[in-house]
Every structure is written in structure tokens, then in C-alpha cells.
C-alpha positions in Angstrom: 7.5 72.4 -12.9 7.5 76.0 -10.9 5.4 76.3 -7.9 3.2 79.1 -8.1 3.5 82.0 -5.5 0.3 82.6 -4.0 -1.0 85.9 -3.0 -0.7 87.0 0.6 -3.8 86.8 2.5 -4.3 87.8 6.1 -7.2 85.0 6.9 -4.8 82.1 4.8 -4.9 78.8 6.9 -7.1 80.6 9.6 -9.9 78.4 9.5 -7.7 75.3 9.3 -5.8 76.3 12.1 -9.0 76.8 14.2 -9.9 73.2 13.2 -6.8 71.7 14.2 -7.1 73.5 17.6 -10.7 72.4 18.3 -9.8 68.8 17.2 -6.6 68.8 19.6 -8.9 69.9 22.3 -11.7 67.1 21.7 -8.8 64.7 21.5 -7.3 66.1 24.9 -10.9 65.6 26.5 -11.5 62.0 25.3 -7.9 60.8 26.1 -7.6 62.8 29.5 -10.3 60.9 31.0 -10.1 59.3 34.2 -10.8 56.1 32.5 -7.4 56.2 30.6 -5.1 57.1 33.4 -2.7 54.7 34.7 -3.5 53.2 38.1 -1.3 51.9 40.9 -3.0 48.7 40.8 -2.2 48.1 37.3 1.6 47.0 38.3 0.2 43.9 40.2 -1.5 42.5 37.0 -0.4 39.3 35.8 -1.4 36.5 33.9 -1.4 32.5 34.1 1.2 30.9 32.0 -0.3 29.2 29.0 0.1 25.8 27.9 1.7 25.1 24.6 -0.7 23.8 21.9 -0.5 19.9 21.3 -0.7 19.1 17.9 -1.0 15.4 16.4 2.2 14.3 14.7 0.3 13.7 11.6 -1.5 16.8 11.7 0.0 18.0 8.2 -0.4 14.6 6.7 -2.9 14.2 3.8 -5.8 11.5 4.6 -6.7 8.9 2.3 -10.4 9.3 1.5 -12.9 7.1 3.4 -13.7 4.5 0.9 -17.1 3.4 2.4 -18.4 7.0 1.9 -17.2 7.4 -1.3 -18.6 4.2 -2.6 -22.2 5.1 -1.1 -21.8 8.8 -2.8 -20.9 6.7 -6.3 -23.7 4.3 -5.3 -26.3 7.0 -4.8 -25.4 9.0 -7.9 -25.8 6.4 -10.1 -29.1 5.2 -8.7 -30.1 8.9 -9.4 -28.8 8.6 -13.0 -31.3 5.5 -13.3 -33.9 7.0 -11.6 -33.6 10.1 -13.8 -33.2 7.9 -17.0 -36.5 6.0 -16.0 -38.8 9.0 -15.6 -37.4 10.7 -18.7 -38.3 7.2 -20.4 -41.8 7.1 -19.0 -42.4 10.7 -20.2 -41.5 10.0 -23.7 -43.6 6.7 -23.8 -46.3 8.7 -22.3 -46.2 11.7 -25.0 -45.9 9.2 -27.9 -48.9 7.3 -26.5 -50.9 10.5 -26.3 -49.9 11.9 -30.0 -51.3 8.3 -31.1 -54.5 8.7 -29.5 -54.8 12.1 -30.9 -54.4 10.6 -34.4 -56.9 7.4 -33.9 
């Protein structure tokens, strides 16, 4: 694919050049602030030595589920199912009683 040759213009790129110049000035004004300058007291900066992380030897090993907790959850779920079944049974019984009363 051939590149098109653009006609010459005396103002081509002048806006971009002006914007880049303004941006460069803004960057210089920001980064040239005193807060960003190196200080001689920075050389004396030091940190404390960090301790190594201590991890249990069995950290990566999978744990067996706690049987007591899982048994309690299963009992709770079973009890909820019984309660739900009882409620549904009562509702059916009440509806059938109402329908018998309506025809009597």
C-alpha cells in the first residue's frame, strides 16, 4: 500500500508542537518542585531487618472436615425438611377441610 503525500502547509503540526511544549512545561513545573528533590539526609535512611515468615509444616496439607460440624449441619437440614413437609401436609389438610365445608 502506497503512502499518500500530503500537500505542504505552513501550519502543519504547529498546534501539536504548541501542546507538547505546554505539556513539557507543566511536567517540568510539577517534577521540579522542591518536594521531589533529593536531600542529603536521604543517604542515612535505613530500614529494620525483616523477620522471615514462619509457616506451619502442614500449611499446604488439606484438612479433614470436622465431623461434628458436618453432622450438625446434616441434622439441621434433615430437621428443616421434616418441618417443611409437616407444614405442607397441614396446608393440604386445611385446604381439603375447607373444600369439604364449602360443599356441605
